[in-house]
C-alpha positions as CSV (number, residue, x, y, z in Angstrom):
1,M,22.2,39.0,36.9
2,I,23.2,35.5,36.2
3,D,24.3,33.2,38.6
4,D,26.9,31.7,37.5
5,L,26.7,28.3,40.1
6,A,30.3,28.5,41.3
7,D,28.9,27.5,45.1
8,R,25.7,25.5,44.0
9,N,28.1,22.0,44.0
10,P,29.9,20.8,46.7
11,A,33.0,21.7,46.0
12,H,34.6,18.1,48.8
13,T,32.9,15.2,49.2
14,V,34.0,12.3,51.1
15,T,32.4,8.8,51.6
16,A,34.4,5.8,52.7
17,L,32.9,2.0,53.5
18,A,34.7,-0.3,55.6
19,G,33.5,-4.0,56.2
20,I,34.1,-6.9,57.4
21,T,32.7,-10.8,57.6
22,L,31.8,-11.7,61.0
23,P,31.2,-15.7,61.8
24,Q,28.3,-17.4,60.9
25,Q,28.3,-15.3,57.2
26,W,27.1,-11.8,59.4
27,Q,28.4,-8.7,57.5
28,L,29.1,-5.7,59.2
29,S,29.3,-2.0,57.6
30,A,30.4,1.5,57.9
31,T,30.2,3.8,56.1
32,Y,31.4,7.8,56.5
33,Y,29.9,10.4,54.6
34,Y,31.1,14.5,54.6
35,L,29.7,17.2,53.0
36,I,31.3,20.5,52.4
37,Q,28.8,24.3,52.6
38,V,27.3,24.4,49.8
39,R,24.5,26.6,48.6
40,W,21.8,24.3,46.5
41,L,20.7,25.6,43.4
42,E,16.8,24.6,44.7
43,G,16.1,23.8,48.2
44,S,18.3,26.2,50.4
45,G,17.3,29.6,49.0
46,N,20.5,31.8,49.5
47,E,21.3,30.7,52.8
48,P,24.0,27.8,52.6
49,N,23.4,24.5,53.9
50,D,26.0,23.5,56.6
51,A,28.9,20.4,56.2
52,Y,27.8,17.9,57.6
53,H,29.3,14.0,58.6
54,R,27.5,11.7,58.8
55,T,27.8,7.6,59.7
56,D,25.9,4.8,59.1
57,L,26.2,1.1,60.4
58,K,24.4,-1.9,58.5
59,L,24.6,-5.6,59.6
60,S,23.0,-8.5,57.3
61,R,23.2,-12.1,57.0
62,L,21.9,-14.1,54.0
63,F,20.5,-17.5,54.3
64,N,20.6,-20.1,52.5
65,L,16.4,-21.6,52.1
66,P,15.1,-24.9,50.7
67,Q,14.3,-25.5,47.3
68,D,17.5,-22.9,46.1
69,Q,15.5,-19.8,48.3
70,T,17.7,-17.0,49.6
71,L,17.0,-14.7,53.1
72,N,18.5,-12.2,52.8
73,L,17.8,-9.7,56.2
74,A,19.7,-6.6,57.2
75,F,19.3,-4.0,59.9
76,T,20.9,-0.3,59.3
77,A,21.2,2.3,61.7
78,Q,21.7,5.9,60.1
79,N,23.4,9.3,61.7
80,L,24.6,7.3,64.3
81,D,26.1,10.2,66.3
82,N,23.1,12.1,65.1
83,S,24.9,15.5,63.9
84,V,23.4,15.9,60.2
85,P,21.3,19.4,60.7
86,S,19.7,19.0,57.1
87,E,20.4,17.5,53.6
88,F,19.8,19.6,50.5
89,Y,16.4,21.7,52.3
90,T,17.3,23.8,54.8
91,R,14.5,22.4,57.1
92,N,14.3,18.9,56.3
93,H,16.4,18.1,59.4
94,F,16.5,14.8,60.9
95,G,18.2,12.4,64.0
96,R,19.0,9.0,64.0
97,R,17.1,6.6,62.0
98,Y,16.3,2.8,61.8
99,Y,15.6,0.9,59.1
100,M,15.1,-3.5,58.7
101,Q,15.1,-5.0,55.1
102,M,14.4,-8.3,54.1
103,E,15.0,-9.9,50.7
104,W,13.0,-13.4,49.8
105,Q,14.4,-14.7,46.7
106,F,12.2,-18.2,45.6
């Protein structure tokens, strides 16, 4: 039997990004993701992954330092509503995650 792969790619996905510049050069952005139910070729076997929604939030600021150096700090929270059952692999469950990123250019 040949698999025609018709249900192996998501038929509908949505990504929306909104951002705003706050006082003192802080940047705030929110990203919303939606993925319809899909049965991945690898990862979920014959069981489809459930559709999911995910919302991330990021706060960042670029600091100008002496001698033309810059420092970019970013704080990110992923999956704010803790609603993602799994991504790609059905057993790859994750909850809310927090990251801090620092980039120094000199």
